[in-house]
N, C-alpha and C positions, 0 to 999 in steps of 0.2 A: 124177060128175066123169069127163072122159075120162082114160084112162091113157097117152095120148100128147101131146105137145105140138102145139098148133093154132098155125101159123105164116100161115096165111092171115087176111085180115080176118074178124073174129069179133065186134066190138064196135058195138052199137047207139050213135048219135050219138056216134062217135069225136070228132068235132070239139068237141062239148060237153064230153066228158071231157077234151081237151086243154085246153080253155079253164080247166076247174076246176083241173087241175094246174099250169097257170101261176098261176092266183090263189092256189094254196095257197103259191107261192112268193114271191108280191109282198111286197116290202119284207124280204125276209131277206136276211141276209148270205150269202156265199158258203159259209161254214162251216154256217150254220143250214140253207141250202137243201140241202146235201150230207147232212146229218143227217135231214132231212125225207124226203130220196130213200132212205136207207139204212132207216129206219123203215118207209116204205111197202113196199119190198121185203121186209123181214120180215114184215110183217103180210100181204102177197099169198101169200109163201111158205107161211106157216102155214094160210092158208085152201087153197092147192091141197094141201098136206099129202102130197105123193106125192114121194119123193125121186127117182124114175126121170124123172118130168116136169121136176122142179128142175134134175136132171143135163142133160138135153136143152136146157133154156132156157140154162143157163149154157154149154153147148158152143155153142149157136146164136148167143148175143151175142158171145162171145169170136171165133167165126170173123168176125164183122161188124167187130171192133174191129181186125184185123190187116190 
């Protein structure tokens, strides 16, 4: 796994993944949807397993949020 965050498009079939993500939320309440997102973030963070990459990701999304 890379030791730096990849911010350029890097996902095969991104539209298919987005459709799967939306389907995973289908029928959920806002609270359940938020919980699903939190669990997904934690599962993916565990898979990445590199605190420096995760710190880069947090900084990148924080910049986008402001």
